[in-house]
N, C-alpha and C positions, 0 to 999 in steps of 0.2 A: 672540649665544649660540644654539646649536642646542638649543632647549628640550626637544625630544623626547629627545635623547641625555642631557641633564642629568637629566631625569625617570627615564629608564631606569637610569642609574647609581644614583640614590637608591633606586629600587625594588629593584634587585638587592642593594644594601647592606642594605636592610630585610630581604630574604629571608635574607641571610647572618646577620644578627643573630638572626633566628628560629632558624636552624640552630644558632647558638652557644648559644642558650638551652637547646635540647634537649641539646646536648653537655655543657653545664655541669651539667644535671640528671643526665645519665648519669655524669658525673664524681663528683657528690655521692653517688649510689647506690653507685658503686664504692668510694669512700672509706668509706662507712658499712659496707659488706660486707667491706672490706679485700680487694677483688678486684683484684689487680695487673694481670691480663690485661685486664679490662674498663676499668680506669683507663688503661692504656697505649693501648688502642684509641681511647678518647675523646680523649685528649690528641693522638694522631696526627691524628685527623680534625679536631680543633679547630685545630691548627696549619695544616692545609690551608685551612680556611675563613678563618682570619685572614690567610693569605697572599693569598688572592683579595680579601678585603676591603681590604687595603692597596693592591693594584693598582687597585681601583676608586677608592679615596681619592685616589690620585695622578691618576687621570683626572678626578675631580671638581675637584681643585685646579687642574689644567691648564685645564679648561673655564672656570673662574672667572677665571683669569689672562688667558686669551685674550679674554674678554669685558670685561676691564678692571674687574672687580668685586672685586679683591683687598681683603681686610679687611672685606668686607661679610658680615653674618650671612645665614643662609638665609632668615630672615624678611624682611630687606631685599632680598634677591635676588628673593624671591617678589613683593614689592611692585612690582618693576620688570618682572616677567614679563607677557606677554599674559594677558588674563583667563582664557583657556581653560586655562592652566597654573598660574596663581597659586594657586587653591584647592587643586589637587592637590599643589603643592609645600608649601603650609602643612600639609596633612594628613600628607604624608610627614615633614615636620619634626617634627610632634607625635609620630608613631609612632616615628621614629628616636630621639627623646629618651626616650620611655617605655621602649623596648627597652634603650637604653644604661644607663638607671638600674637596670632589672631585672638586667641583666648585672653591673653593679657590685655589687649586693646579693648575687647568687649567687656571684660571685668572692670576696667577703668571707666568705661562709658556708663555701665550700670551703677557703679559707685557714685559717679557724678549725678546721675538721675536721683539716686537716693538722697544725696546731700542736698540737692535742689528742692526735693519734696520736703525735707525736714525744714529747710529755711523758709519755704512758703508757709508751712504749717505754723512755724514760730511767728512769722509776721502776721498771719491771719489771727492767731491767738491773741497777740498783743493788740491788734485792732479791735477785736471783739471785746477784749478786756477793758480797753479804754472806753469803748462805747457803753460798757456796763458800769461806768463810774458810780452810778447810783441806780439801784433797783428798788422797786416798790412792791409791796404785798398787794393782795387783792383788796385790802381795806384802804389802800392809798398811803400807807406808812412806809418810810424808808427802811428797807430790810438790811442793807449792807452798803458800806461806802465803796467796796471793790468786789462785789459779787460777780460771778461769771454769768454772762448773758443767758446761757442755757439753763441756769438754775432758777430763773424767774418763775414765779407762780402766777396763775391767773392771767 
């Protein structure tokens, strides 16, 4: 195994997880503000970071495969590494695990914000729909028994 390259892959993955944390925070802020442009920007950037992360993950898996270490955890791989790399790999493992857990928490929080926004929209739509039980044309005639409020004329 080329330990320097393996360490570089993990270090870049950690940097990308830090970028994702910032983007998930930006996404959360956009969801709270109902700022579609900010949300779209965060999601677009997040997708680019995830694409790069997946490329690195493939490189990491390939390095492990070439070294004949398939099925071994990063902790087990670090135990096999030369002493100059072992501690750094264990530190990277710890940091990667912490960031992944934090990302999972943020993803769940953002998912909850999205679900709440959907529920609020459904409730408001039902309220507006009920208020629009009867709508009238500009001539004063009933247009529809269940027209949507925003479809009114005049």
